[in-house]
N, C-alpha and C positions, 0 to 999 in steps of 0.2 A: 682409411684407417682406422684403426678399432681400439677405443680407449676403456678401461674397464675403472668400474668407480664402487669400491666400497659402502655400500648402503647403511653399513652398520657400524659405522666411525664415527659421526658426530654424537655430542651427547645428548641429542633430541632426537637421533636417528629413528627411523628413517624417513623423517618429513623434510629437511632442510635438504638429503643427500640427493631422496627422488627428484625431488624439485628442481633443484640443481642441475640435474642430467638433462631432465626437459629444457632446463635455458640452453643448454650446452646446445643441444640435438638439434636447437630452433635456432644457434648461429653459427653451429657447424654442421651446417647439411650434410655434408662428402664423406659424414665419417659417423663411424658406431660407435656408439655407447652400449658398454657391458654392466648392466647392472646388477652387481652380487648380493644375498643376502637371504635371508627368510621370503622366501616367493609372496607366501598369500599377504604379506605386510608391503611388499613393495607394488602387489599388484590393486592394490585396496590406494597406497596411496597416488600411483598411475591414475587409478581411473577417474581422479578429483583435474586432471588434464587432458587437453585434447593432446592426443599424440597418435592419432591416424597415420600422418603425416612424416613420422621423426623416426628415424631410425634407432630406436633402443631393442635392445635385448635383455632377456631377465634370467639368471640363472642360480638355482639356489643353493644355498649355504645352509645346512642343519647345525650349525655353531656359528657364536658373533664372538669378538674377543671385546674384553670389558676395560675401562679404562683404568679399574685395579687389578688385571690380572697382574701376576709376574713374567715378565719377559721372560725367562731363564725358562722360566716353566709352561707355559702358553702356547709356544713352540710343540712339545711336544703332546702336548695332553686336548689341545683341539684341532686334527688337523684336520676338517671338516670346516674348519671356520671360512669366515668370507676373505679373510686375508689370503688364508692357504690357500684355496679356490681361486683367487683373482690372480692373486704372483703365478700358478702356476699355468691358468692361459697365457701370461704374458709369457712363462719359461718354455711352453709346448709351440710355440707359434702361431697361438690363436687369437694372442690379441698383441698392440704392442705398447701401452703403458698401462700402470695402474696408478691410482687414486684412491687415497683414504685421507678420512681427517681423525682414527683411530689413534688408540695408543703408538703412539710413538714408539716407544722402546720395542714395543712388543711385533710393531713391524718390521724396525730394522732386524731385529732376531730376526724373524719369519724366511726374511729375504736376504739375507748374509750364509744363515747356518741350516734353513729349508728348503729354498726354493729355489729364487735366482743366482745362490753365492756372488765371491769376490770375481768383479773383472781379473783377464788375469796381469800379473804384478802388483796390484792392489794393496798395501799393507793392515790399510787399515780405512773402510768406510767412514765417510763424513756428512754428517747432517748439513745443510746450508740454510740460510735463513734467505729470501732477497726483500730490502726494505728501500724504500725511495726516500729519497732527500733532498737537498737545496734543487729549486730549478728545472725538478720533474726527471733530476736524475735517479738512476734504477741499482743500488750494489749487491752483490750476493756476500755473506757475510758466514764464514764453514771455519772451524767446527763449532755447532752451537750445541754441544752438549754427548756423543757417540762415541768422543774417548778424552775422559778428564782427566789421562796422564801419557801425554802425548812425548813422541819422541823429533829430532828434526828431521829424519826423512821421509815419517809421516803428514808434518806440515809443509814439506816441499812438497809432497803428492797431492795436498789438499789445496794448495795454490796452483799445481796445474792441471785439477779440475776444475777449480771453482773458476779459473783462465778461459777453460775450453765452455764451458757451457758461459759463460758470458759473452762469447763468440758467436757462437754457433745459438744459443737459445736467445741470449739477451741482445744480441745483434751489436755489442761492441768490438770495433775491429781490432781495436789493438791496446783489451783492457790494461789500467794501472794495478799491479799488484802490492800491496804490502802488508807489517805484519801491526796487527793490533799491539801497543804497547802505553808505558807510562809517561811518554817522550819521543820527542820526530830523533832526536841525536842518535847515534853508531852505539854510543856508551850506556844508553837507557836500556832499560827492559833484564831479563833473567838470562839467564846460560841458555834455555832453553829457546829463546827471542836469539838472542850473540849465535847460536851453532846454525839455525836454523836461515838467519841472515845470511852467511858466507854460504851455503848452498843456494840460498836465491841469485844471489850477487855471481855465482858461477855460471847458472843457466841462461836459458836463453829468453823467460818471462824477462816482462819490461816491468821489474821490479822496482818501487820508487822509493825504497825503506821502512822505517819505521811509522805508524800514522798513530797519535792521538783520537781519543772516542771524538772530541768536539770538529775533528778534521776531518773523522771517517763521515761526520752526519753534513759536512760540507759540499762532500762528493769527492777529494781529493783524489780516491780510491776508489776501484772498482772492482778490487776485490781484495776482501778484508780478509786476513789470516790469523787465528788464534787457534790454542787448544780447546777441548773441551768445556774445561770450566770455565775460563775466561769468558769464552763465546757466551755460555749459556748464563753467565747472569749481568752481561751485556745486551743482548738481546732480552733478557726479562727485566732489566732497567728501561730500557727502552720501552718498551711497550709499557711499564706503567706511568712511566715522565708521561704519555701521550693521555695514556685516562685522566690523571690526577690537575692534568694540565688543562683539559675541556672541561672536567670537572668545575676547577674553579674559578674560569671565567663564568661559566654558565651560574653559578651562586653570585658573583660580584655582580654578573649585568642584572639578575632577578632583586638585589637590593635595590638598587635604584633608578627610580623612574623614568630616568631621563637616559640612561645606558640601559633601559630597558628599550624604549622605543630607536634608541640606536643600532642596540641592538638586531631590532625585527627589521629595519631598513638596511642592516649588514648581511642579512640570514644568508642571502643567495652565496656571499664571500664567504663566511665561517661554513659553508659548504664544500666550498672547494678546496677550500686548507683540509678538513675533514678526510676528501676523498684522499689528497695527495698522501697523506699520513691512514690513512684504511686499512692496517692490514688486508682485508677482506677483497680488497681492490688487486691485491697479489693474488690469493687462493689457497697457494703452497709454494713448497721449494721442494728441489729433490733433494735426496738420499745420492750422492755423489760415492762410487764405486762400488755396487754390484751391477749386475751384469743384465739390467734393462731398466727401461725408466719407470722408476719409482717417486710421487710425487707427496708428498705430507702437509695435511692441513690441519687447521687449530682446532679442537674437538670443541668449543661453541661457533663454530662456522653455521653460517647461514645458508641459505639457496643461491646467495652472490658468488660467496668463496669459494661453495663449490662448481660452479661457473667456472670461475678464475683458474682456478686448481688445474679443473678440465684443460682451461685451455692453454696451462704453463707446460703440460704434458703434452700436449699438443707441438707445441714449439720446439721443443726438448728431441720430440721424435723425426718432425720436421728438419731440424740442425744438425742430425744424426749424431748427436754427444753420446752417445755407447763405443758406437764405433772410432770417435774420432777420440775419446777418452783410452781406450783400446789403443788405438795407432800412438798417442802422444807417450804413452809410458813407456811403450815400446821399445820407441825411440830416444826419451833422454834418461840421462844418468843416473836423476831420481828414483828409476825401478829396482835399479841394484843393489 
Protein backbone atom coordinates (compact mmCIF):
# COMPACT_ATOMS: atom_id res chain seq x y z
CA UNK A 1 0.00 0.00 0.00
CA UNK A 2 1.18 3.51 -0.85
CA UNK A 3 -0.18 6.42 1.20
CA UNK A 4 0.43 10.06 0.27
CA UNK A 5 0.97 12.63 3.00
CA UNK A 6 0.70 16.36 2.34
CA UNK A 7 3.76 17.63 4.21
CA UNK A 8 2.65 21.25 3.83
CA UNK A 9 -0.66 20.81 5.63
CA UNK A 10 -0.36 21.47 9.36
CA UNK A 11 -0.11 24.89 10.99
CA UNK A 12 3.59 24.30 11.74
CA UNK A 13 4.44 22.29 8.64
CA UNK A 14 6.50 20.42 7.71
CA UNK A 15 7.85 19.52 11.16
CA UNK A 16 4.97 17.46 12.65
CA UNK A 17 3.96 16.22 9.21
CA UNK A 18 7.36 14.70 8.47
CA UNK A 19 7.77 13.32 11.98
CA UNK A 20 4.30 11.76 11.70
CA UNK A 21 5.29 10.16 8.39
CA UNK A 22 8.36 8.67 10.08
CA UNK A 23 6.26 7.31 12.95
CA UNK A 24 3.80 5.79 10.47
CA UNK A 25 6.57 4.23 8.41
CA UNK A 26 7.98 2.63 11.56
CA UNK A 27 4.60 1.26 12.68
CA UNK A 28 3.28 0.19 9.26
CA UNK A 29 6.41 -1.43 7.90
CA UNK A 30 4.70 -2.92 4.87
CA UNK A 31 3.37 0.42 3.63
CA UNK A 32 5.15 3.15 1.69
CA UNK A 33 4.63 6.73 2.83
CA UNK A 34 4.94 9.28 0.01
CA UNK A 35 5.68 12.71 1.46
CA UNK A 36 4.68 15.54 -0.90
CA UNK A 37 5.76 19.16 -0.54
CA UNK A 38 8.81 21.40 -0.53
CA UNK A 39 11.55 18.80 -1.08
CA UNK A 40 14.47 20.70 0.56
CA UNK A 41 12.41 21.39 3.69
CA UNK A 42 11.14 17.80 3.84
CA UNK A 43 14.63 16.33 3.51
CA UNK A 44 15.93 18.74 6.14
CA UNK A 45 13.34 17.35 8.57
CA UNK A 46 13.89 13.74 7.51
CA UNK A 47 17.59 14.12 8.29
CA UNK A 48 16.64 14.60 11.94
CA UNK A 49 15.34 11.01 12.08
CA UNK A 50 16.75 7.55 11.42
CA UNK A 51 15.00 6.58 8.18
CA UNK A 52 17.44 4.26 6.44
CA UNK A 53 15.24 1.17 6.88
CA UNK A 54 11.94 2.96 6.29
CA UNK A 55 9.81 3.04 3.15
CA UNK A 56 9.52 6.79 2.68
CA UNK A 57 9.54 8.58 -0.66
CA UNK A 58 9.63 12.33 -1.31
CA UNK A 59 7.79 14.04 -4.17
CA UNK A 60 8.43 17.74 -4.74
CA UNK A 61 5.61 20.27 -4.94
CA UNK A 62 6.52 23.86 -5.75
CA UNK A 63 3.36 25.33 -4.22
CA UNK A 64 1.47 24.95 -0.96
CA UNK A 65 -2.11 25.73 0.04
CA UNK A 66 -2.26 28.13 2.96
CA UNK A 67 -4.93 27.99 5.65
CA UNK A 68 -6.28 31.39 4.57
CA UNK A 69 -6.42 30.55 0.86
CA UNK A 70 -9.94 30.70 -0.54
CA UNK A 71 -11.02 27.20 -1.66
CA UNK A 72 -12.81 28.49 -4.76
CA UNK A 73 -9.66 30.29 -5.92
CA UNK A 74 -6.84 28.00 -4.89
CA UNK A 75 -8.07 25.09 -7.00
CA UNK A 76 -7.08 26.95 -10.16
CA UNK A 77 -4.41 29.32 -8.87
CA UNK A 78 -2.06 26.69 -7.37
CA UNK A 79 -2.10 23.67 -9.70
CA UNK A 80 1.33 22.57 -8.45
CA UNK A 81 0.33 22.53 -4.79
CA UNK A 82 1.08 19.53 -2.59
CA UNK A 83 -2.68 18.86 -2.44
CA UNK A 84 -3.05 18.75 -6.22
CA UNK A 85 0.04 16.62 -6.76
CA UNK A 86 -0.79 14.26 -3.89
CA UNK A 87 -4.38 13.67 -4.96
CA UNK A 88 -3.34 13.21 -8.57
CA UNK A 89 -1.02 10.41 -7.45
CA UNK A 90 -4.13 8.68 -6.08
CA UNK A 91 -6.17 9.51 -9.18
CA UNK A 92 -3.49 8.08 -11.47
CA UNK A 93 -3.19 4.86 -9.47
CA UNK A 94 0.31 5.60 -8.15
CA UNK A 95 -0.97 5.73 -4.57
CA UNK A 96 -3.91 4.37 -2.59
CA UNK A 97 -4.84 7.23 -0.26
CA UNK A 98 -4.18 10.89 0.52
CA UNK A 99 -3.79 12.47 3.97
CA UNK A 100 -3.61 16.16 4.83
CA UNK A 101 -3.89 18.40 7.88
CA UNK A 102 -4.32 21.41 5.61
CA UNK A 103 -7.10 23.75 4.52
CA UNK A 104 -10.25 21.61 4.70
CA UNK A 105 -12.27 23.65 2.20
CA UNK A 106 -9.42 23.63 -0.29
CA UNK A 107 -8.92 19.88 0.11
CA UNK A 108 -12.61 19.28 -0.59
CA UNK A 109 -12.63 21.62 -3.61
CA UNK A 110 -9.45 20.17 -5.11
CA UNK A 111 -10.65 16.60 -4.56
CA UNK A 112 -14.16 17.21 -5.89
CA UNK A 113 -13.57 19.56 -8.81
CA UNK A 114 -9.94 19.19 -9.93
CA UNK A 115 -8.57 15.73 -9.21
CA UNK A 116 -10.45 12.73 -7.85
CA UNK A 117 -13.99 13.91 -8.63
CA UNK A 118 -17.11 12.43 -7.09
CA UNK A 119 -18.01 8.76 -7.02
CA UNK A 120 -20.71 7.98 -9.55
CA UNK A 121 -24.21 8.75 -8.19
CA UNK A 122 -22.89 10.87 -5.30
CA UNK A 123 -24.91 14.06 -5.07
CA UNK A 124 -22.62 15.86 -2.62
CA UNK A 125 -19.48 14.85 -0.71
CA UNK A 126 -19.62 14.91 3.08
CA UNK A 127 -17.01 15.84 5.66
CA UNK A 128 -16.97 13.56 8.67
CA UNK A 129 -15.54 13.38 12.15
CA UNK A 130 -14.69 10.22 14.06
CA UNK A 131 -15.35 10.65 17.77
CA UNK A 132 -14.65 8.46 20.78
CA UNK A 133 -17.51 8.46 23.26
CA UNK A 134 -18.56 6.51 26.37
CA UNK A 135 -16.84 3.18 27.13
CA UNK A 136 -14.36 3.48 24.28
CA UNK A 137 -17.02 3.40 21.58
CA UNK A 138 -16.35 5.14 18.28
CA UNK A 139 -18.96 7.04 16.28
CA UNK A 140 -18.85 8.87 12.96
CA UNK A 141 -20.59 12.23 12.57
CA UNK A 142 -21.34 13.67 9.12
CA UNK A 143 -21.72 16.15 7.48
CA UNK A 144 -19.64 18.58 9.57
CA UNK A 145 -19.36 21.45 7.13
CA UNK A 146 -19.25 20.55 3.46
CA UNK A 147 -22.93 21.36 2.81
CA UNK A 148 -24.58 23.99 4.98
CA UNK A 149 -27.88 23.71 3.12
CA UNK A 150 -28.80 20.09 2.41
CA UNK A 151 -31.66 18.10 0.92
CA UNK A 152 -33.21 14.91 2.31
CA UNK A 153 -31.73 12.67 -0.39
CA UNK A 154 -28.28 14.11 0.30
CA UNK A 155 -28.59 13.22 3.98
CA UNK A 156 -29.78 9.74 3.03
CA UNK A 157 -26.59 9.33 0.99
CA UNK A 158 -24.49 10.66 3.85
CA UNK A 159 -26.08 8.00 6.05
CA UNK A 160 -25.26 5.25 3.59
CA UNK A 161 -21.67 6.40 3.11
CA UNK A 162 -21.21 6.72 6.86
CA UNK A 163 -22.66 3.27 7.44
CA UNK A 164 -20.31 1.75 4.87
CA UNK A 165 -17.29 3.51 6.38
CA UNK A 166 -18.28 2.32 9.85
CA UNK A 167 -18.54 -1.25 8.56
CA UNK A 168 -15.43 -1.35 6.42
CA UNK A 169 -12.97 0.91 8.26
CA UNK A 170 -14.23 0.92 11.86
CA UNK A 171 -15.21 -2.79 11.91
CA UNK A 172 -18.80 -2.26 13.11
CA UNK A 173 -20.92 -5.14 11.83
CA UNK A 174 -24.37 -3.52 11.82
CA UNK A 175 -23.96 0.23 12.46
CA UNK A 176 -26.92 2.04 13.98
CA UNK A 177 -27.80 5.16 11.97
CA UNK A 178 -29.47 8.18 13.57
CA UNK A 179 -30.39 11.76 12.68
CA UNK A 180 -29.05 14.48 14.96
CA UNK A 181 -32.08 16.39 16.21
CA UNK A 182 -33.48 18.40 19.11
CA UNK A 183 -35.39 15.40 20.44
CA UNK A 184 -35.73 11.68 19.86
CA UNK A 185 -39.47 11.82 19.16
CA UNK A 186 -40.57 11.58 15.53
CA UNK A 187 -42.38 14.91 15.89
CA UNK A 188 -39.12 16.73 16.75
CA UNK A 189 -36.78 18.29 14.21
CA UNK A 190 -37.32 20.50 11.21
CA UNK A 191 -38.74 19.63 7.79
CA UNK A 192 -35.34 18.33 6.62
CA UNK A 193 -35.21 15.87 9.52
CA UNK A 194 -38.79 14.69 8.96
CA UNK A 195 -38.32 14.09 5.23
CA UNK A 196 -34.94 12.42 5.68
CA UNK A 197 -36.35 10.14 8.37
CA UNK A 198 -38.97 8.87 5.92
CA UNK A 199 -36.24 8.01 3.40
CA UNK A 200 -34.15 6.21 6.01
CA UNK A 201 -37.15 4.25 7.31
CA UNK A 202 -37.70 2.81 3.86
CA UNK A 203 -34.03 1.97 3.35
CA UNK A 204 -32.16 -1.20 4.28
CA UNK A 205 -30.05 0.70 6.80
CA UNK A 206 -30.26 0.07 10.53
CA UNK A 207 -32.03 3.38 11.18
CA UNK A 208 -32.80 3.93 14.88
CA UNK A 209 -34.49 7.33 14.58
CA UNK A 210 -33.56 10.74 15.95
CA UNK A 211 -30.86 11.27 18.53
CA UNK A 212 -30.02 14.14 20.86
CA UNK A 213 -26.42 15.24 21.50
CA UNK A 214 -26.42 13.74 25.02
CA UNK A 215 -27.36 10.31 23.67
CA UNK A 216 -24.88 10.67 20.82
CA UNK A 217 -22.11 11.00 23.42
CA UNK A 218 -23.41 7.86 25.16
CA UNK A 219 -22.82 5.90 21.96
CA UNK A 220 -26.51 5.14 21.38
CA UNK A 221 -25.89 5.24 17.62
CA UNK A 222 -22.83 4.63 15.47
CA UNK A 223 -23.47 6.90 12.48
CA UNK A 224 -24.89 10.34 13.24
CA UNK A 225 -26.20 12.33 10.28
CA UNK A 226 -26.92 16.05 9.97
CA UNK A 227 -26.62 18.88 7.49
CA UNK A 228 -23.24 20.61 7.44
CA UNK A 229 -24.44 23.68 9.36
CA UNK A 230 -25.71 21.71 12.37
CA UNK A 231 -22.83 19.23 12.20
CA UNK A 232 -20.20 21.94 12.14
CA UNK A 233 -21.66 23.64 15.21
CA UNK A 234 -21.93 20.28 16.99
CA UNK A 235 -18.31 19.26 16.40
CA UNK A 236 -16.92 22.70 17.31
CA UNK A 237 -18.99 22.70 20.50
CA UNK A 238 -17.66 19.27 21.47
CA UNK A 239 -14.07 20.34 20.84
CA UNK A 240 -14.49 23.53 22.88
CA UNK A 241 -16.29 21.71 25.70
CA UNK A 242 -13.48 19.20 26.13
CA UNK A 243 -10.82 21.89 26.22
CA UNK A 244 -12.73 24.08 28.68
CA UNK A 245 -13.51 21.14 30.97
CA UNK A 246 -9.90 20.01 31.29
CA UNK A 247 -8.70 23.59 31.84
CA UNK A 248 -11.28 24.08 34.61
CA UNK A 249 -10.22 20.86 36.34
CA UNK A 250 -6.56 21.85 36.09
CA UNK A 251 -7.17 25.31 37.54
CA UNK A 252 -9.31 24.03 40.41
CA UNK A 253 -6.71 21.41 41.36
CA UNK A 254 -3.99 24.07 41.45
CA UNK A 255 -5.98 26.19 43.91
CA UNK A 256 -6.26 23.52 46.60
CA UNK A 257 -3.14 21.84 48.09
CA UNK A 258 -5.10 18.74 49.03
CA UNK A 259 -6.66 18.53 45.59
CA UNK A 260 -3.19 19.07 44.09
CA UNK A 261 -1.87 16.06 45.99
CA UNK A 262 -4.87 14.02 44.91
CA UNK A 263 -4.42 15.19 41.34
CA UNK A 264 -0.80 14.04 41.41
CA UNK A 265 -1.89 10.59 42.56
CA UNK A 266 -4.59 10.48 39.86
CA UNK A 267 -2.31 11.51 37.00
CA UNK A 268 -2.44 8.11 35.33
CA UNK A 269 -6.24 8.10 35.40
CA UNK A 270 -6.34 11.65 33.99
CA UNK A 271 -4.00 10.62 31.16
CA UNK A 272 -6.27 7.68 30.29
CA UNK A 273 -9.31 9.95 30.24
CA UNK A 274 -7.49 12.50 28.10
CA UNK A 275 -6.46 9.84 25.60
CA UNK A 276 -10.11 8.81 25.42
CA UNK A 277 -11.22 12.26 24.22
CA UNK A 278 -8.03 13.46 22.51
CA UNK A 279 -8.86 13.99 18.80
CA UNK A 280 -5.21 13.37 17.95
CA UNK A 281 -5.72 9.72 18.93
CA UNK A 282 -8.00 9.46 15.87
CA UNK A 283 -5.87 11.74 13.72
CA UNK A 284 -8.27 12.47 10.90
CA UNK A 285 -11.54 11.57 9.27
CA UNK A 286 -12.63 10.79 5.72
CA UNK A 287 -14.02 13.07 3.06
CA UNK A 288 -16.73 10.73 1.83
CA UNK A 289 -18.11 10.74 -1.68
CA UNK A 290 -14.94 11.47 -3.65
CA UNK A 291 -13.39 8.77 -5.81
CA UNK A 292 -10.41 8.04 -3.61
CA UNK A 293 -9.53 7.76 0.06
CA UNK A 294 -8.98 11.27 1.45
CA UNK A 295 -8.35 11.74 5.19
CA UNK A 296 -8.38 15.27 6.61
CA UNK A 297 -6.84 16.11 9.97
CA UNK A 298 -6.81 19.25 12.12
CA UNK A 299 -4.44 22.08 11.26
CA UNK A 300 -2.89 21.97 14.72
CA UNK A 301 -2.08 18.26 14.36
CA UNK A 302 1.06 16.99 16.05
CA UNK A 303 3.18 14.07 14.86
CA UNK A 304 0.99 11.55 16.69
CA UNK A 305 -2.12 12.91 14.96
CA UNK A 306 -0.46 12.71 11.55
CA UNK A 307 0.60 9.13 12.20
CA UNK A 308 -2.91 8.19 13.28
CA UNK A 309 -4.46 9.94 10.27
CA UNK A 310 -2.25 7.77 8.07
CA UNK A 311 -3.55 4.81 10.07
CA UNK A 312 -7.12 5.87 9.26
CA UNK A 313 -6.23 5.97 5.56
CA UNK A 314 -4.70 2.52 5.85
CA UNK A 315 -7.89 1.09 7.39
CA UNK A 316 -10.05 2.70 4.69
CA UNK A 317 -7.94 1.20 1.92
CA UNK A 318 -7.84 -2.23 3.53
CA UNK A 319 -11.62 -2.08 4.02
CA UNK A 320 -12.15 -1.18 0.33
CA UNK A 321 -14.33 1.74 1.37
CA UNK A 322 -14.42 3.43 -2.05
CA UNK A 323 -15.43 0.24 -3.85
CA UNK A 324 -18.11 -0.47 -1.24
CA UNK A 325 -19.58 3.04 -1.43
CA UNK A 326 -19.64 2.84 -5.22
CA UNK A 327 -21.49 -0.45 -5.11
CA UNK A 328 -23.75 0.66 -2.28
CA UNK A 329 -24.91 3.77 -4.12
CA UNK A 330 -25.52 1.79 -7.29
CA UNK A 331 -27.72 -0.67 -5.40
CA UNK A 332 -29.81 1.72 -3.29
CA UNK A 333 -32.80 3.89 -4.22
CA UNK A 334 -31.09 6.76 -2.37
CA UNK A 335 -28.88 7.24 -5.43
CA UNK A 336 -31.78 7.99 -7.74
